C-alpha positions as CSV (number, residue, x, y, z in Angstrom):
1,M,-69.1,-60.3,-9.8
2,N,-72.4,-58.4,-8.9
3,I,-73.2,-56.3,-6.5
4,T,-76.5,-54.7,-5.9
5,L,-77.2,-51.9,-3.2
6,M,-80.8,-53.4,-0.6
7,Q,-80.9,-50.5,1.3
8,H,-79.8,-47.2,2.1
9,S,-80.7,-43.9,4.7
10,S,-81.6,-40.9,3.0
11,L,-80.0,-37.7,2.6
12,E,-82.5,-36.0,4.7
13,V,-81.2,-38.1,8.3
14,C,-77.9,-37.0,7.2
15,A,-78.9,-33.1,7.1
16,H,-80.8,-33.9,9.9
17,A,-78.3,-34.8,12.2
18,I,-76.7,-32.2,11.4
19,R,-78.9,-29.4,11.7
20,T,-79.5,-30.7,14.5
21,C,-75.4,-28.9,15.8
22,W,-77.1,-25.5,14.8
23,Q,-80.5,-26.7,15.5
24,S,-81.4,-25.1,12.1
25,F,-85.0,-27.5,10.9
26,D,-86.8,-24.7,9.9
27,N,-84.1,-24.7,7.0
28,S,-84.4,-27.7,5.4
29,D,-85.8,-28.5,1.7
30,D,-86.5,-32.9,2.9
31,G,-83.0,-33.7,1.0
32,G,-83.0,-31.8,-1.3
33,E,-80.5,-29.2,-3.4
34,K,-80.3,-27.1,-0.1
35,D,-79.8,-30.6,2.2
36,K,-77.4,-32.2,-0.2
37,D,-75.1,-28.7,0.1
38,L,-74.9,-28.6,3.9
39,I,-73.5,-32.1,3.5
40,N,-70.9,-31.8,1.2
41,R,-70.1,-28.2,2.9
42,V,-70.0,-29.7,6.4
43,G,-69.3,-33.3,5.6
44,N,-66.6,-32.9,2.9
45,K,-65.5,-28.6,2.4
46,F,-65.4,-28.5,7.0
47,K,-64.3,-32.4,7.5
48,H,-66.8,-32.8,10.1
49,A,-67.1,-36.2,8.1
50,S,-68.9,-37.9,11.2
51,T,-72.0,-36.4,10.4
52,L,-71.5,-38.5,7.3
53,E,-71.6,-41.8,9.4
54,H,-75.4,-41.3,9.2
55,L,-75.4,-41.9,6.1
56,T,-75.5,-46.0,6.3
57,Y,-75.8,-48.7,3.1
58,T,-76.1,-52.0,3.1
59,F,-74.9,-53.8,-0.1
60,Y,-75.0,-57.8,-0.7
61,I,-71.2,-58.7,-2.5
62,A,-70.9,-61.9,-4.9
63,G,-68.8,-63.8,-6.8
64,V,-65.9,-62.3,-5.3
65,S,-62.9,-64.1,-3.7
66,R,-61.8,-64.8,-1.2
67,A,-58.4,-62.8,-1.0
68,L,-60.4,-59.8,-1.3
69,L,-62.4,-60.5,1.7
70,Q,-59.3,-60.8,3.7
71,E,-58.5,-57.4,2.3
72,L,-62.1,-56.5,2.9
73,A,-61.3,-57.1,6.9
74,R,-59.1,-54.4,6.9
75,H,-61.9,-51.9,7.0
76,R,-63.5,-52.3,10.7
77,M,-65.8,-49.9,10.3
78,A,-67.8,-51.5,8.2
79,S,-70.6,-54.6,9.4
80,P,-70.2,-58.0,6.9
81,S,-71.5,-61.0,7.3
82,V,-70.5,-63.5,5.3
83,K,-70.8,-66.8,3.2
84,S,-70.4,-70.2,5.9
85,T,-67.9,-72.5,4.4
86,R,-68.8,-74.4,7.0
87,Y,-72.6,-75.1,5.9
88,T,-71.3,-74.7,2.5
89,L,-68.4,-76.2,1.1
90,K,-71.5,-79.3,0.1
91,E,-71.7,-77.6,-2.8
92,L,-68.7,-79.7,-4.7
93,K,-69.6,-82.7,-3.8
94,D,-71.6,-83.5,-6.8
95,E,-69.4,-82.2,-9.4
96,I,-67.0,-84.4,-11.1
97,S,-63.2,-84.2,-11.5
98,F,-62.3,-80.9,-12.4
99,T,-58.7,-81.9,-13.6
100,D,-59.0,-85.5,-14.9
101,G,-55.6,-86.1,-13.0
102,M,-53.5,-83.8,-14.8
103,S,-50.9,-81.0,-12.2
104,A,-50.7,-77.0,-13.1
105,V,-48.8,-77.0,-15.3
106,E,-49.7,-80.7,-17.2
107,L,-52.7,-78.5,-17.9
108,T,-50.9,-75.6,-19.5
109,E,-48.9,-77.5,-21.7
110,K,-52.5,-79.2,-23.2
111,Y,-53.5,-75.5,-24.4
112,T,-51.6,-73.7,-27.6
113,N,-54.2,-71.0,-27.9
114,K,-55.2,-68.7,-24.9
115,D,-59.3,-68.7,-25.9
116,E,-59.8,-72.3,-25.3
117,V,-58.7,-71.8,-21.8
118,Y,-61.6,-70.7,-20.1
119,A,-64.3,-71.9,-22.9
120,D,-63.1,-75.6,-21.9
121,K,-66.3,-77.7,-19.9
122,H,-63.9,-78.2,-16.9
123,M,-63.0,-74.3,-16.5
124,V,-66.4,-73.6,-17.5
125,R,-67.1,-75.5,-14.3
126,A,-64.9,-73.8,-12.2
127,S,-65.7,-70.8,-12.2
128,K,-68.8,-71.1,-10.9
129,Y,-66.3,-71.1,-7.5
130,L,-63.7,-69.4,-8.7
131,V,-62.3,-66.0,-9.3
132,W,-59.7,-66.5,-12.6
133,T,-56.9,-63.7,-13.6
134,D,-55.9,-64.4,-16.7
135,E,-52.2,-65.9,-15.7
136,L,-52.7,-69.4,-16.9
137,I,-50.6,-71.0,-14.3
138,V,-51.9,-69.0,-12.0
139,D,-54.8,-70.2,-13.0
140,F,-54.9,-73.5,-13.4
141,S,-53.1,-73.9,-9.8
142,S,-56.5,-72.1,-8.5
143,I,-58.7,-75.8,-10.5
144,V,-56.2,-78.2,-9.3
145,A,-55.9,-77.0,-5.3
146,L,-60.3,-76.9,-5.8
147,E,-60.1,-79.6,-7.4
148,N,-57.8,-81.5,-4.2
149,L,-60.5,-79.5,-2.3
150,R,-63.2,-81.7,-3.8
151,L,-61.7,-84.9,-3.3
152,A,-61.0,-84.2,0.6
153,L,-64.8,-83.8,0.9
154,V,-65.1,-86.7,-0.5
155,S,-63.3,-89.2,1.1
156,G,-65.3,-87.7,3.6
157,I,-63.0,-85.2,5.5
158,S,-64.9,-83.0,7.5
159,N,-66.2,-78.7,5.4
160,D,-63.8,-77.6,9.1
161,K,-61.2,-79.2,8.0
162,A,-61.6,-79.4,4.1
163,K,-61.6,-75.8,4.4
164,F,-57.4,-74.9,4.6
165,C,-57.0,-76.8,1.2
166,L,-59.3,-73.6,0.0
167,P,-57.1,-71.8,-2.4
168,E,-57.3,-67.6,-2.2
169,S,-59.3,-67.7,-5.5
170,Y,-62.0,-69.7,-4.2
171,K,-65.5,-67.2,-5.0
172,T,-67.6,-66.3,-1.9
173,E,-70.4,-64.0,-1.2
174,L,-71.2,-61.5,1.7
175,T,-73.9,-58.9,3.1
176,W,-72.1,-55.8,3.9
177,T,-72.6,-52.7,5.8
178,I,-71.0,-49.6,5.8
179,N,-71.7,-45.9,6.8
180,A,-70.3,-43.2,3.7
181,R,-67.5,-41.9,5.8
182,S,-65.7,-45.5,5.7
183,L,-67.4,-46.1,2.3
184,Q,-65.6,-42.7,1.2
185,N,-62.6,-44.1,3.2
186,F,-62.5,-47.6,1.4
187,I,-63.1,-45.9,-2.5
188,A,-60.3,-44.0,-2.4
189,L,-58.2,-46.6,-0.9
190,R,-59.4,-49.2,-3.3
191,S,-59.1,-47.0,-6.6
192,A,-55.6,-46.4,-7.1
193,K,-53.8,-48.1,-8.7
194,A,-51.6,-49.6,-6.0
195,A,-54.9,-51.4,-5.3
196,L,-55.2,-54.9,-6.0
197,W,-57.3,-55.7,-9.1
198,E,-61.1,-56.9,-7.9
199,I,-60.4,-55.0,-5.4
200,R,-59.9,-51.6,-8.2
201,D,-62.9,-53.5,-9.8
202,L,-65.6,-53.5,-6.5
203,A,-64.7,-49.7,-5.5
204,D,-66.0,-48.6,-8.7
205,A,-68.9,-51.1,-8.7
206,L,-69.8,-50.2,-5.5
207,Y,-69.7,-46.2,-5.7
208,Q,-71.8,-46.9,-9.6
209,A,-74.0,-48.7,-6.8
210,L,-74.6,-45.6,-4.9
211,P,-77.7,-44.3,-5.4
212,S,-77.6,-41.2,-8.1
213,E,-78.3,-38.3,-6.0
214,H,-75.4,-39.6,-3.0
215,Q,-73.0,-40.4,-5.8
216,Y,-71.2,-36.9,-5.7
217,L,-70.4,-37.3,-1.6
218,F,-68.3,-39.7,-3.2
219,N,-66.3,-38.4,-6.5
220,D,-63.6,-36.3,-4.8
221,C,-62.6,-40.1,-3.7
222,I,-61.8,-42.1,-6.4
223,A,-58.8,-42.3,-7.5
224,K,-57.2,-40.2,-11.1
């Protein structure tokens, strides 16, 4: 998983929006400590969270599974632009077999040492396309599904139909824009222990990618 913060609005913009309500522009310190305290007090303490919507962040998120992408879709107050399977599945056509014709069960029986599994040359190649769970039968089932997808593409099946073979573990990437209010909700829900492990990692990575001067707005959202 790779997360890049591509752009963000300034704290000064959010503080200006808040000061618009009271016409208290003379009290601004251009995004300094006074403005930071104002944003936290109004947006978090006093629960006027709509003011936090003036803060937006655009992230480039790469190397996440389509299972995670499905969960991102539940966070509606965000704008995702996602890698298209219609146009990009050709990336598999030049690959050789990932399984040598073996089933998931046969692959499981092939190894006696789990550490050897992910060092296998086929698994290393497959890791370009798949997110691993470290559950061998799941990961071997994913690689068999990847091989079935490759075979469908090589046989001439169109991307639009072949993509129905995609495993949930297939990697994707997206550009994702979200405002601070929605990101607070995302981090609060997705840092919880009950959340999918992969999306917990994403919640932490998004928080870590935020500008340090913005992180204080999200500290109380992180599930303990």
